[in-house]
C-alpha positions in Angstrom: 72.6 50.3 103.7 73.3 47.0 102.1 72.0 47.8 98.5 73.9 51.0 98.3 77.0 49.0 99.1 76.0 46.4 96.3 75.8 49.5 94.0 79.3 50.7 95.0 80.6 47.2 94.7 79.4 46.8 91.2 80.8 50.3 90.3 84.3 49.1 91.7 84.1 46.1 89.5 83.3 48.1 86.4 85.9 50.7 87.3 88.5 47.9 87.6 87.5 46.4 84.6 88.0 49.4 82.7 91.5 49.8 84.1 92.3 46.3 83.1 91.2 46.8 79.4 93.3 50.0 79.4 96.4 48.0 80.6 95.7 45.4 78.1 95.6 47.9 75.2 98.9 49.3 76.4 100.5 46.0 76.7 99.4 45.1 73.2 101.0 48.3 71.9 104.2 47.6 73.9 104.4 44.2 72.6 103.7 45.1 69.1 104.2 42.7 66.2 107.4 41.4 64.6 107.6 41.7 61.0 110.3 41.6 58.3 111.0 44.6 56.3 111.8 44.9 52.8 115.5 44.1 53.7 114.6 41.0 55.7 115.3 42.5 59.0 112.9 41.8 62.0 111.5 45.1 63.1 108.9 45.6 65.9 105.5 47.5 64.8 103.5 49.0 67.5 99.8 49.8 66.6 99.4 53.4 67.5 95.5 52.8 68.0 96.2 50.5 70.9 98.3 53.2 72.5 95.8 56.0 72.1 92.9 53.8 73.1 94.8 52.6 76.1 95.8 56.0 77.2 92.2 57.1 76.9 90.9 54.3 79.1 93.6 55.0 81.6 92.8 58.6 81.7 89.1 57.6 82.3 90.2 55.4 85.2 91.8 58.0 87.0 90.1 61.2 86.1 86.6 60.2 84.5 84.8 61.7 87.6 85.2 65.1 86.1 83.4 64.0 82.9 80.7 62.0 84.5 79.7 64.2 87.6 78.3 67.0 85.2 76.4 64.2 83.4 74.8 62.8 86.5 73.7 65.9 88.5 72.6 69.4 87.9 74.7 72.5 88.7 74.4 73.9 92.1 72.5 77.3 92.1 72.7 77.9 95.7 74.9 76.6 98.4 77.2 73.8 97.9 77.5 70.8 99.9 81.0 70.4 101.4 82.4 68.1 103.8 83.8 71.0 106.2 84.1 70.6 109.7 83.4 72.8 112.7 85.4 72.7 116.0 84.2 69.7 117.9 84.8 67.7 121.1 85.2 64.0 121.8 82.6 62.3 123.8 83.6 58.7 125.3 80.6 56.5 125.2 79.9 53.7 127.8 80.6 51.4 124.9 84.0 52.7 124.6 83.6 54.4 121.4 85.1 57.9 121.1 82.5 60.2 119.4 83.2 63.4 117.4 80.4 65.7 118.3 79.8 69.3 117.2 77.6 72.0 118.4 76.5 75.1 116.7 73.5 77.8 117.0 72.4 80.0 120.0 72.7 78.8 123.4 69.4 78.3 125.1 67.5 77.7 121.9 65.5 74.2 121.2 68.2 71.7 120.6 68.3 69.3 117.7 70.6 66.2 117.7 71.1 64.9 114.1 72.3 61.3 113.2 73.4 60.7 109.9 73.0 57.8 107.5 75.3 54.8 107.1 78.9 55.4 105.3 78.4 59.0 105.7 79.4 61.3 108.8 78.1 64.4 110.3 79.2 66.8 107.5 76.3 65.4 105.4 74.0 67.7 107.5 75.9 70.7 106.5 73.5 72.3 104.2 70.6 71.8 106.4 72.8 72.9 109.7 73.3 76.3 108.0 69.6 76.8 107.9 68.7 75.2 111.3 71.4 76.7 113.4 70.0 80.4 112.9 67.0 79.2 115.2 68.2 76.2 116.8 71.1 74.7 118.8 72.2 72.0 116.4 74.2 69.0 117.5 75.8 66.7 114.8 77.9 63.7 115.7 79.7 60.9 113.8 78.4 57.3 114.2 81.4 55.1 115.6 83.8 53.9 112.8 82.6 56.7 110.5 84.2 60.2 110.0 86.1 61.3 112.9 84.7 59.0 115.4 86.6 55.8 116.7 85.0 52.5 117.4 86.5 50.7 120.4 86.1 47.3 118.7 84.5 45.9 115.5 81.7 44.4 117.7 80.9 47.9 118.9 79.7 48.9 115.2 76.1 47.8 115.7 72.7 49.4 116.4 72.5 48.6 120.3 75.9 50.3 120.8 75.0 53.4 118.4 71.9 53.7 120.6 74.1 53.9 123.7 76.5 56.3 121.8 73.4 58.5 121.1 72.5 58.4 124.8 75.9 59.8 125.5 75.5 62.6 122.9 72.4 63.6 124.4 73.8 63.8 127.8 76.6 65.8 126.6 74.4 68.3 124.7 73.9 71.6 126.1 70.1 71.3 126.8 67.9 69.6 129.4 65.8 68.3 126.4 66.3 67.6 122.8 64.6 66.8 119.5 66.1 63.8 117.6 66.6 63.7 113.9 67.9 60.3 112.1 68.4 59.7 108.5 68.5 55.9 107.4 70.5 54.3 110.0 70.4 57.4 112.1 66.4 56.7 112.2 67.1 53.1 113.1 69.4 54.2 116.2 66.7 56.5 117.3 64.2 53.5 117.1 66.7 51.3 119.0 67.1 53.9 121.9 63.5 54.0 122.0 63.3 50.1 122.2 66.1 49.7 124.7 65.8 52.9 127.0 62.1 54.3 126.8 62.5 56.1 130.0 65.3 58.5 128.2 62.6 59.8 126.2 60.3 60.8 129.0 63.2 62.6 130.6 65.4 64.0 128.0 63.5 63.9 124.4 60.7 66.3 123.2 60.1 64.6 119.8 61.6 62.7 116.9 62.2 62.9 113.0 62.9 59.8 111.0 64.1 60.3 107.6 64.0 57.7 104.9 64.4 54.9 107.6 63.0 51.5 108.4 62.0 49.4 111.3 63.7 46.1 110.7 66.2 44.2 108.7 66.7 46.6 105.7 66.8 43.7 103.2 63.0 43.2 103.9 62.0 46.8 103.1 64.0 47.5 100.0 63.5 46.8 96.3 64.1 43.3 95.2 63.8 42.3 98.9 63.0 38.7 98.1 66.1 38.3 95.9 68.3 39.9 98.2 67.0 37.8 101.2 67.7 34.7 99.2 71.2 36.0 98.3 72.1 37.1 101.8 73.6 34.0 103.2 75.3 32.4 100.2 76.5 35.9 98.6 76.0 39.1 100.5 77.3 38.1 103.9 80.4 36.2 102.5 81.2 39.3 100.3 80.8 41.7 103.2 83.1 39.5 105.4 85.8 39.2 102.7 85.8 43.1 102.4 86.5 43.3 106.1 89.4 40.9 105.9 90.7 42.5 102.7 90.0 46.0 103.7 93.2 47.7 102.3 92.6 46.1 98.8 89.0 47.1 99.0 89.9 50.5 99.8 92.3 50.8 96.9 89.3 49.7 94.6 86.9 52.1 96.1 89.5 55.1 95.6 89.9 54.2 92.1 86.3 53.8 91.4 85.8 57.4 93.1 88.4 59.0 90.6 86.9 57.1 87.5 83.7 58.5 88.4 82.1 54.9 88.5 81.6 55.5 92.3 79.5 58.4 91.5 77.2 56.4 89.3 76.7 54.0 92.0 75.7 56.7 94.5 73.6 58.3 91.9 71.3 55.4 92.2 70.6 56.5 95.7 69.3 60.0 94.7 66.0 61.2 93.2 65.8 64.0 90.7 67.0 66.8 93.1 70.6 65.9 93.3 73.2 68.7 92.7 76.8 68.0 91.7 78.2 69.1 95.2 75.7 66.8 97.0 76.7 63.7 94.8 80.4 64.5 95.0 80.0 65.0 99.0 78.2 61.8 99.5 80.5 59.9 97.2 83.6 61.2 98.9 82.1 60.2 102.3 81.4 56.7 101.3 84.9 56.3 99.8 86.9 57.6 102.4 85.2 55.8 105.4 86.8 52.4 106.1 85.2 49.7 103.9 85.4 47.1 106.6 83.7 49.3 109.1 81.0 49.9 106.6 80.4 46.3 106.1 80.6 45.6 109.8 77.6 48.1 110.1 75.8 46.4 107.1 76.1 43.0 108.7 74.6 44.3 112.0 71.7 45.8 110.2 70.8 42.5 108.9 70.5 41.2 112.5 68.2 44.2 113.6 64.6 44.8 114.4 62.7 47.4 116.2 59.2 46.9 115.2 56.7 49.2 117.2 59.7 50.6 119.3 58.4 54.3 118.8 55.3 53.7 120.5 57.3 53.1 123.6 58.8 56.6 123.4 55.5 58.4 123.9 56.7 61.5 122.2 55.6 63.4 119.0 57.1 61.6 115.9 57.3 62.8 112.2 58.2 60.3 109.6 59.5 61.5 106.5 59.8 59.0 103.4 60.9 59.4 99.9 58.3 58.8 97.5 60.8 56.8 95.0 63.3 55.7 98.0 64.5 52.1 96.7 66.7 51.7 99.8 63.9 52.0 102.5 60.7 51.9 100.6 58.1 54.4 101.7 56.0 51.6 103.0 58.5 51.2 105.8 58.0 54.7 106.9 54.1 54.2 106.6 54.4 51.2 108.9 56.4 53.2 111.5 53.8 55.9 111.5 50.8 53.6 111.7 52.4 51.7 114.7 53.2 54.9 116.5 50.3 56.4 118.2 50.0 60.2 117.0 52.7 60.0 114.6 52.6 62.1 111.4 53.9 60.7 108.0 55.1 63.0 105.1 56.0 61.7 101.7 58.3 63.8 99.5 57.7 63.7 95.9 60.8 62.6 93.8 62.9 61.7 96.6 64.8 58.7 96.8 67.0 57.4 99.9 69.5 60.2 99.9 66.8 62.7 100.6 68.0 64.5 103.7 68.4 67.9 101.8 64.8 67.7 100.7 63.6 66.7 104.2 65.7 69.4 105.7 63.4 71.9 103.7 60.3 70.6 105.4 62.1 70.5 108.9 63.3 74.2 108.4 59.8 75.8 107.7 
């Protein structure tokens, strides 16, 4: 989502600034000052404080996450969230995108197709999948350009292509009918599919669960929406396009921010009070190792997207789960989706921000 990318961009700038200050102190130490000693000879005097302060800031720039992470999130008491993979297959979509798809759980059980949020990949569902696969057939996949899925072109990273990709995943699933679950852009993808292919829902879909998502351009349904919409064309879009153009440099900055721990600070703003250290680390790792150019292509595509009232066309049961303190897709967005969809149910989760799929998972697994 665009605002999370803004948080991450600011985190990169802060991290690079700390690195620059560290280099400045080390250079100041190396240069030192030339003074004359008692014999009249010029000698270089290097200030030790500059050396130690520079080394301290340098260590923070490349290992600060080990200090910041414990301060930002609570310790894990149960299962840890890890970016572990299961054996998967490659599904080639009509869009040309090559999609990594994993299936687990008992054959013949009701099938759930899980679509992750932006800048993530299918491993973000791992904690939920472990619970669900005991009773359900669970299908997870990576959106094009994320994780192990490959986008055919930059233009195929948009919501209309993602919806066609989701249809291909449904066709490849080992079930006649499925339930669709989507978090953030995953929920937007489901709505796009309902908008573009409503007949598919009648034939293959039993129901949909939309988690922390919106129905239109996300800039319109997040905090500071008026300011962000004002900044869209003069600031946000040029920065996104520059990131695409300078992807190698942007990636280096993101990895340095990850090591310093400031990327974790940026991602922490997307969580509520329930986040654990492994969940924050997992989310930050995924948002760092996914190509920043592809992330920004997806952000640009979201700014041109709208699926208002789309779920009404699907004519299937719909559950909308919204985080009570979601700043990225405010709970009002979920309420609008539910109110415009006949028979839809809305559940507000207390204390949950945008990255609330784990809390939503507890509701789904009941």
